[in-house]
C-alpha positions in Angstrom: 36.2 53.4 -106.6 40.0 53.6 -105.5 41.6 56.1 -103.3 39.4 58.9 -101.8 42.2 61.3 -103.0 41.7 60.3 -106.5 38.0 60.3 -106.3 37.5 63.9 -104.9 40.8 65.1 -106.5 42.2 66.1 -103.2 46.0 65.7 -102.7 46.1 65.6 -98.9 43.9 66.0 -95.9 44.4 68.3 -92.6 44.7 65.2 -90.6 43.8 61.3 -90.9 40.4 62.1 -88.8 39.4 64.5 -91.5 40.0 62.0 -94.2 38.3 59.3 -92.4 35.0 61.5 -92.2 35.4 62.4 -95.7 36.0 58.9 -96.9 33.0 57.7 -94.8 30.7 60.3 -96.3 31.9 59.6 -99.7 31.4 56.0 -99.3 28.0 56.5 -97.9 26.9 58.4 -100.9 28.6 55.7 -103.1 26.4 53.1 -101.5 23.3 55.1 -101.8 23.7 55.7 -105.3 24.1 52.0 -105.9 21.0 50.9 -103.7 18.9 53.6 -105.6 19.8 51.8 -108.8 19.0 48.4 -107.5 15.6 49.5 -106.2 14.4 51.7 -108.9 13.2 49.1 -111.1 10.8 47.8 -108.2 9.8 51.6 -107.6 11.1 51.7 -104.0 13.7 53.6 -102.4 16.4 52.2 -99.8 14.3 53.8 -97.0 11.2 52.1 -98.2 13.2 48.9 -98.3 14.3 49.6 -94.7 10.8 50.0 -93.6 9.7 46.8 -95.2 12.5 44.7 -93.7 11.6 46.0 -90.3 8.1 45.2 -90.8 9.2 41.6 -91.9 11.2 41.3 -88.7 8.0 41.9 -86.8 6.8 38.2 -88.1 3.3 39.3 -88.8 2.9 41.3 -85.3 1.7 44.8 -85.9 4.0 47.7 -84.9 3.6 51.5 -84.7 5.0 54.5 -87.1 7.1 55.4 -84.1 8.6 52.2 -83.6 9.5 51.9 -87.2 11.0 55.5 -86.8 13.2 54.3 -83.9 14.6 51.4 -85.8 15.2 53.0 -89.1 18.8 53.3 -90.4 18.2 56.8 -91.5 16.8 58.7 -88.5 16.0 61.7 -90.5 13.5 59.7 -92.7 9.8 60.5 -92.4 8.4 57.2 -91.3 4.7 58.2 -91.8 5.3 59.6 -95.3 7.2 56.1 -96.0 4.5 54.0 -94.6 1.8 55.9 -96.5 3.7 55.2 -99.8 4.2 51.7 -99.2 0.5 51.5 -98.3 -0.4 53.0 -101.5 1.4 50.4 -103.3 0.1 47.6 -101.4 3.1 46.5 -99.7 1.8 47.1 -96.3 -1.3 47.2 -94.2 -2.1 50.3 -92.0 -5.0 50.2 -89.5 -6.4 51.9 -86.7 -5.5 50.2 -83.6 -8.5 48.4 -82.2 -7.5 49.2 -78.3 -6.2 52.9 -78.9 -7.8 54.8 -81.7 -4.9 57.4 -81.6 -2.4 54.7 -82.4 -1.9 53.0 -86.0 -0.8 49.4 -86.6 1.2 48.7 -89.5 2.1 45.3 -91.0 3.8 43.9 -94.0 1.4 42.6 -96.7 1.8 39.4 -98.7 2.9 41.6 -101.6 5.5 43.2 -99.5 7.0 39.9 -98.3 7.1 38.7 -101.9 8.9 41.8 -103.0 11.4 41.3 -100.2 11.8 37.7 -101.3 12.5 38.6 -105.0 15.1 41.4 -103.7 16.9 39.2 -101.4 19.2 37.5 -103.8 19.8 40.7 -105.6 20.6 42.6 -102.6 23.2 39.9 -101.3 24.9 39.8 -104.6 25.1 43.7 -104.7 26.5 43.7 -101.1 29.2 41.2 -102.0 30.1 43.1 -105.5 30.3 46.5 -103.6 32.6 45.4 -100.9 36.0 44.2 -102.2 36.9 42.8 -99.1 37.1 39.1 -97.9 35.2 37.6 -95.0 38.0 38.4 -92.4 38.3 42.2 -93.7 34.5 42.5 -93.6 34.4 41.2 -89.9 37.3 43.6 -89.0 35.4 46.5 -90.9 32.1 45.8 -88.9 34.2 45.8 -85.6 35.9 49.0 -86.5 32.7 50.8 -87.4 30.9 49.5 -84.3 33.9 50.8 -82.2 34.0 54.3 -84.1 30.3 54.8 -83.0 31.5 53.8 -79.4 
């Protein structure tokens, strides 16, 4: 990928803060493009993958669409629409809550668990290939990103 100046053909930035924001936005787009390519053969999006991982983390316990929305990486995603698409693909089960008919319970299906298991190695390999840093640098990057969000 190289330097941001080369990638977007800009010689200089107003200040290092402006450069950092542009760099983060460009890098986000780069990562999403790679993820889209990784998940496309499996007919899911990165957002759908995120929902499946959230559900797997529930260890078989049902959760609500609003709880899924709260935990999503992309807060702008429409969790209801994503859940419906995953249900249509048989990757999760969506049922009316027996104790509160207004609430919908969502749980990952066996097919969804199998898909995640199949993708696990590919995602790990992709992550290691994408990030051209050693483990110490990755830890530092994570610390800096956490600090940035303050």
